[in-house]
N, C-alpha and C positions, 0 to 999 in steps of 0.2 A: 207455771203459776196460772196461765190462762185457762187451761182445761179444769183446773181445781176451782177456779172462780166461777166458771160456767156451771159446774156441779153444785156449788154453794148456792148460786142464784136459782138453779132449778129446784133445789131442796126447799129453799125459802118460799118460792112461788107455789110449790106443791102443798106446803103446809098452810099457806095463807089463802090460796085461791083454788086449790084442788087440781092444779095443772099436772100433766103427766109427761114422762120422758118417752120419746119415740124415735122414729127414723123418717127421714124425707130425703129421697135421692141417695140413700145409703149414708146420709150424714146424721149425726146426733142432733135431735131437735127437742123442743118443748112444745106440747100441744095443749090447747084449751080443753078443759073438762066438759064444757057445755056443748061444743060442736066438733070436738077432735080435730081442730085445724091447727097447723104449725104457726107459731108466731116468732120463734127464736130458733136459730140453729148455730152449731159450732163447726167452723170450717177453717182449716189451716191455721189453727192457733188464734183465731179471731171470732168474735161473735157477730152474728148476722140477725138483723131485726126486720120484721115486716111492719112497715109504718105508713105505707101508702106513697104513691108517686110524688105528691106535692111535698110531703115532709122529707122524703128521701132527697129531693132536689135541693131543699134548704140545708139539710145536714151535710151533704157532700161538701159544701163550702166551709162549714164549721169544722169538720174533722178532716184535717189534712191527711191524705192517704186512704180515706174512705172511698169505696167504689160501690156501684150498683152490683149486686151479687150475681155472679155467673157460675153457678155450680157445675156446669158441664165444661167450662173452660173453652167453649166454642164461640166466644164473642157474641153471646146471646143473653145479656143480663136480664134479670127479672125486675120489672119497673117498680114494684112495690117494696123491694127488699134492699137493705144497705148493709154492707160489710164494714164493720168499724174496727180499725187496728187496736192491738192490745195496749198501746200506750194510753188509750183512753178508757182503760178498764174501770176507772172510778165512775164513769157515767153508765157502765153496762147495766147496772141494776135498774136505774131509772128508765133507761131505754127499753129494757125488757118489760117493765110494767106498762110503759107507753104502747109497746107492740101488743101486749095482751089486751089492753083496752081497745086498741084499733081493731084487732081481729074479732073480738067479742061483739063490737058494735058495727061491724061490717055486715052487710046483707048479702 
């Protein structure tokens, strides 16, 4: 179900905001149309969102089991990215839109 939901969210964002599917570190991701930067990824059955370090630190406390994303698995998490467990899938769409806004408004 998780990957299907990721695909649905990707389709909805593409239709509404012109985002595109792509790859980042060999993982499926969604990229902005305006600057071709990744803002969402799908990893190990969970969605990953680029929200900025401050927001990530706040959300880690809200979503039990969420972690700073470490795509390499070498204990080097990316400070601006959070991996949200699938049990919070009801929030994935809103988090994806928040991530899109964050990346499009980042310099």
